[in-house]
Each structure stands twice: as C-alpha cells, then as structure tokens.
C-alpha positions as CSV (number, residue, x, y, z in Angstrom):
1,X,-68.3,68.0,80.7
2,X,-65.5,70.8,81.0
3,X,-62.0,69.6,81.0
4,X,-59.1,71.9,81.8
5,X,-55.5,70.5,81.4
6,X,-53.3,71.3,84.6
7,X,-50.3,69.1,83.7
8,X,-48.9,66.9,81.4
9,X,-46.2,64.4,81.6
10,X,-44.3,65.1,78.2
11,X,-41.7,62.3,78.5
12,X,-44.0,59.6,79.0
13,X,-45.1,59.0,75.7
14,X,-41.5,59.0,74.4
15,X,-39.7,56.9,77.2
16,X,-42.8,54.2,77.2
17,X,-45.1,52.3,74.7
18,X,-48.5,52.8,75.8
19,X,-50.9,50.1,75.6
20,X,-53.7,51.4,77.7
21,X,-55.0,54.2,79.1
22,X,-57.5,54.9,82.2
23,X,-58.8,57.6,84.4
24,X,-58.4,58.0,88.3
25,X,-59.3,60.3,90.9
26,X,-56.9,61.3,93.7
27,X,-56.8,61.9,97.5
28,X,-55.4,65.3,98.0
29,X,-55.4,67.7,100.9
30,X,-56.7,71.2,100.7
31,X,-53.6,72.8,99.9
32,X,-52.5,70.6,97.3
33,X,-55.5,71.2,95.5
34,X,-55.1,74.8,95.7
35,X,-51.6,74.5,94.3
36,X,-52.7,72.1,91.5
37,X,-55.2,74.6,90.6
38,X,-52.6,77.2,89.9
39,X,-50.5,74.8,87.9
40,X,-47.6,74.1,90.4
41,X,-47.4,70.4,89.7
42,X,-44.7,68.1,88.1
43,X,-45.3,64.9,86.9
44,X,-41.8,64.3,84.9
45,X,-40.5,61.7,87.7
46,X,-43.6,60.2,88.8
47,X,-44.8,56.9,88.6
48,X,-47.6,54.6,90.1
49,X,-47.3,51.5,92.4
50,X,-49.9,49.2,93.5
51,X,-49.3,47.8,97.1
52,X,-50.2,44.2,98.7
53,X,-53.2,45.9,100.1
54,X,-54.6,46.4,96.6
55,X,-54.3,50.4,96.8
56,X,-52.7,52.5,94.1
57,X,-50.3,55.2,94.8
58,X,-48.9,58.2,92.9
59,X,-45.1,58.2,94.1
60,X,-42.5,61.1,93.1
61,X,-45.1,63.7,91.8
62,X,-44.1,67.1,93.0
63,X,-46.7,69.5,94.1
64,X,-45.1,72.6,95.2
65,X,-46.2,74.4,98.8
66,X,-49.4,76.8,98.1
67,X,-48.1,80.4,98.8
68,X,-50.9,81.2,101.0
69,X,-51.0,77.9,103.2
70,X,-50.1,78.0,107.0
71,X,-48.0,75.6,109.2
72,X,-50.4,73.0,108.0
73,X,-49.2,72.8,104.3
74,X,-48.6,69.8,102.6
75,X,-45.4,67.6,102.1
76,X,-44.6,68.2,98.1
77,X,-43.3,64.8,97.5
78,X,-45.5,62.6,99.7
79,X,-47.4,59.5,98.1
80,X,-51.0,60.1,97.2
81,X,-53.7,57.5,96.9
82,X,-55.5,57.0,93.4
83,X,-59.2,56.5,93.5
84,X,-60.1,53.3,91.1
85,X,-62.7,50.5,91.2
86,X,-61.4,47.5,92.8
87,X,-61.7,45.2,89.8
88,X,-59.5,47.7,88.0
89,X,-57.0,47.6,90.7
90,X,-56.9,43.7,90.6
91,X,-56.6,43.7,86.7
92,X,-53.9,46.3,86.9
93,X,-51.9,44.4,89.5
94,X,-51.9,41.3,87.6
95,X,-50.8,42.9,84.4
96,X,-48.1,44.5,86.2
97,X,-47.1,41.5,88.2
98,X,-47.3,39.1,84.9
99,X,-46.1,41.0,81.8
100,X,-43.6,43.3,83.3
101,X,-45.5,46.4,82.6
102,X,-45.4,49.9,84.2
103,X,-48.1,52.4,85.4
104,X,-47.2,55.8,84.4
105,X,-49.1,59.1,84.7
106,X,-49.8,60.7,81.7
107,X,-51.7,64.1,82.5
108,X,-53.5,65.7,85.4
109,X,-56.8,67.8,84.9
110,X,-59.7,69.3,85.9
111,X,-63.0,67.3,85.0
112,X,-66.5,68.8,86.1
113,X,-64.3,70.5,89.1
114,X,-62.9,67.3,90.2
115,X,-59.2,66.8,89.9
116,X,-58.4,63.4,87.8
117,X,-55.4,61.6,86.7
118,X,-54.8,60.0,83.5
119,X,-52.9,57.0,83.8
120,X,-51.2,54.6,81.3
121,X,-50.2,51.1,81.1
122,X,-46.8,50.8,79.1
123,X,-43.8,49.1,78.5
124,X,-40.5,50.8,78.6
125,X,-38.8,51.4,75.3
126,X,-35.3,50.4,74.3
127,X,-32.8,53.1,72.9
128,X,-33.4,51.7,69.5
129,X,-37.2,52.1,69.6
130,X,-36.5,55.8,70.4
131,X,-34.3,56.3,67.8
132,X,-37.0,54.9,65.2
133,X,-39.4,57.3,66.6
134,X,-37.3,60.2,66.2
135,X,-36.5,58.8,62.4
136,X,-40.0,58.7,61.7
137,X,-40.7,61.9,63.2
138,X,-38.0,63.9,60.9
139,X,-39.3,62.0,57.8
140,X,-43.0,63.3,58.5
141,X,-41.5,66.8,59.2
142,X,-39.7,66.7,55.7
143,X,-42.4,65.5,54.1
144,X,-44.4,68.2,55.3
145,X,-41.9,71.0,54.4
146,X,-41.8,69.6,50.6
147,X,-45.3,69.6,50.4
148,X,-45.8,73.2,51.7
149,X,-43.0,74.4,49.4
150,X,-44.8,72.9,46.3
151,X,-47.9,74.3,47.5
C-alpha cells in the first residue's frame, strides 16, 4: 500500500481539538484529478458538511484549473461529494448535530492510485487553549535546546 501526501491542512490541528479521524473518497472530474496530482489544491479554508439527504460534501477546497485543460475545465471552488458508508454518514450526522462538533479535512493523499481525503471530527479551540499549546511547544523546544547544549 503506497501513500503519497498531496496536500495538508496545517491550520486544522491548531484551530481544532481533533477527536476522531476517518478516510473518505472524493467524487472528482478528470481535470480535478490531474490538478490534484500536480499538487494544485488548497485545503486551508475548507470544511465538510452533511446535508439532509445524508450526503457529505467538501466545501471551499480550492483546486486550481488544469493548465492543459480545455473549455471543459472544472470550477475551482465547487462543492465535491465525499464517499463514505451510509452507517458512517449517519453516525457523523448525529455527532455533528448533537455535540456541536465540526468536520474538518486534514489531508489529501494518493493511496493505491486513488485520491483519498482524511477527515477529522473536532471541536473548535478557544483562544486560551491555543495559547496553552504555544506555551507547551516553546517549553519543549527550550528543554530540547538545553539537552542538546549539555551533550
């Protein structure tokens, strides 16, 4: 099983407290696949949504136009349907409605020639939570520096 990372949502782990991750397929057009394979995708402002028909969509993910595409090139910000099992979608829908959680795309990658998306169920962090994370990270960095100086 070969996995090649194509894009990553770096802000997601800083902005959200991740509780669970899952893998989903994406319904794409041909020019979108070619653009993604060349790394022309941005997940920074994207999110996922479950609608009333029990379908999950990736919203606001920017996939650039394919350079060698013709007049049938795709729209960069169109909503893209995600492929999950019906039971997974029902579980997600219940969690998102009851507990006030959010569905966030973490990364997009190639797995055995197929483009997959890693989703996370998370809760938005408050400002003080983010500050605590920064303090922990700086403390770890200082400890690492102190240990490397003594070695």
